[in-house]
C-alpha positions in Angstrom: -19.6 -8.1 -10.4 -16.0 -6.9 -9.7 -13.5 -8.9 -8.2 -12.7 -6.9 -5.5 -16.3 -6.4 -4.5 -17.1 -10.3 -4.7 -13.9 -10.5 -2.3 -15.1 -7.9 0.1 -18.5 -9.5 0.7 -16.4 -13.3 1.2 -14.3 -11.7 3.3 -17.3 -10.2 5.4 -19.6 -13.6 5.5 -15.7 -15.7 6.6 -14.7 -12.9 9.0 -18.5 -12.6 10.4 -18.4 -8.9 10.5 -20.2 -6.3 12.8 -22.5 -4.6 10.4 -21.3 -1.0 10.9 -18.0 -2.1 9.6 -19.6 -4.0 6.1 -20.4 -0.4 4.6 -16.4 1.3 5.1 -15.1 -2.5 3.9 -17.3 -2.4 0.8 -16.5 1.5 -0.2 -13.1 0.2 -0.1 -13.4 -2.5 -2.4 -15.1 0.1 -4.7 -13.1 2.3 -4.7 -9.8 -0.3 -5.5 -11.8 -1.4 -8.7 -11.8 2.3 -9.4 -9.2 2.8 -8.8 -8.0 0.5 -10.9 -10.2 0.6 -14.0 -9.1 3.6 -14.2 -5.3 3.0 -14.8 -4.5 5.1 -11.0 -6.5 7.9 -12.3 -7.0 8.9 -8.4 -9.6 12.1 -9.2 -12.2 8.7 -10.3 -12.3 6.8 -7.1 -12.4 10.7 -5.2 -15.6 12.0 -7.6 -17.3 8.9 -6.2 -16.1 9.3 -2.6 -17.3 13.5 -3.2 -20.9 12.0 -4.6 -21.2 9.6 -1.9 -20.9 12.0 1.0 -23.0 14.9 -1.0 -25.7 12.0 -0.9 -25.0 11.6 2.6 -25.5 14.5 3.7 -29.0 14.5 1.9 -29.6 12.0 3.3 -33.4 11.7 5.6 -34.4 14.9 4.0 -36.2 14.4 1.4 -40.6 13.8 2.3 
């Protein structure tokens, strides 16, 4: 697991974050990891973010 995601999970536990904050914390950690892994190519993280948005719009529409 990427170090930034591991640190995010540790911070969630340490600071007792609320459930509605956990998603944004994890997504931020993933974005940081993607940015670092791609040598700062913001298109990589933006592609990931667009996938999340697209999947979120379709959430609950499957029967």
